[in-house]
VMD Tcl script that draws the C-alpha trace (Angstrom):
set ca {
  {56.07 27.74 -3.37}
  {52.67 28.95 -2.15}
  {53.81 32.45 -3.27}
  {53.97 31.31 -6.85}
  {50.67 29.39 -6.46}
  {49.05 32.38 -5.13}
  {50.26 34.77 -8.02}
  {49.19 32.14 -10.44}
  {45.77 31.99 -9.25}
  {45.56 35.84 -9.12}
  {46.41 35.85 -12.89}
  {44.33 32.67 -13.67}
  {41.34 34.61 -12.47}
  {42.33 38.16 -14.16}
  {42.37 36.35 -17.47}
  {39.25 34.67 -17.69}
  {37.76 37.10 -20.51}
  {40.82 35.84 -22.42}
  {39.76 32.24 -21.63}
  {36.21 32.33 -22.43}
  {35.50 32.87 -26.36}
  {33.32 35.39 -26.87}
  {32.07 35.68 -30.78}
  {30.85 39.11 -30.52}
  {33.91 40.62 -29.08}
  {36.47 38.36 -31.22}
  {34.71 39.23 -34.54}
  {35.71 42.95 -33.93}
  {39.05 42.08 -33.38}
  {40.19 39.08 -35.22}
  {43.90 40.05 -34.75}
  {44.11 39.57 -31.03}
  {41.75 36.39 -30.82}
  {43.32 33.79 -28.90}
  {42.79 30.19 -30.88}
  {44.62 28.23 -28.12}
  {42.81 29.44 -24.83}
  {40.61 26.33 -25.21}
  {43.79 24.39 -24.85}
  {44.94 25.62 -21.55}
  {44.69 23.82 -18.35}
  {45.29 24.77 -14.73}
  {47.16 21.99 -13.90}
  {49.75 22.16 -16.79}
  {50.51 25.78 -15.09}
  {51.22 24.61 -11.42}
  {54.81 23.20 -12.20}
  {56.05 26.35 -13.60}
  {54.17 28.71 -10.98}
  {55.51 26.43 -8.15}
  {59.24 26.60 -9.14}
  {59.69 29.59 -12.00}
  {57.62 32.26 -10.42}
  {59.16 32.40 -6.70}
  {62.62 32.26 -8.34}
  {61.52 35.25 -10.66}
  {60.32 37.14 -8.03}
  {63.37 36.58 -5.76}
  {65.82 37.36 -8.69}
  {63.70 40.97 -9.55}
  {64.00 41.83 -5.61}
  {67.40 40.93 -5.53}
  {68.25 42.97 -8.94}
  {66.36 46.02 -7.55}
  {68.19 46.00 -4.42}
  {71.54 45.73 -6.09}
  {70.53 48.43 -8.42}
  {69.33 50.82 -5.70}
  {72.80 50.32 -3.70}
  {74.78 50.90 -6.98}
  {72.72 53.86 -7.83}
  {72.71 55.42 -4.57}
}
mol new
graphics top color blue
foreach p $ca { graphics top sphere $p radius 0.5 }
foreach p [lrange $ca 0 end-1] q [lrange $ca 1 end] { graphics top cylinder $p $q radius 0.2 }
display resetview
């Protein structure tokens, strides 16, 4: 669970320019503007981060190990 939370917190900090509205930037690139970013809240992502992120990480690592063994 801690791995998922750490991964989420890292991604949340990297997404700061997306979450904060910058009218000067958004007026230049209207097709890429996020209108739903104001609705994002950290606590809503915690459940998925604690359950789904570690499971996905485990599945990816297991898949890469099986793939390595199969292709070797």
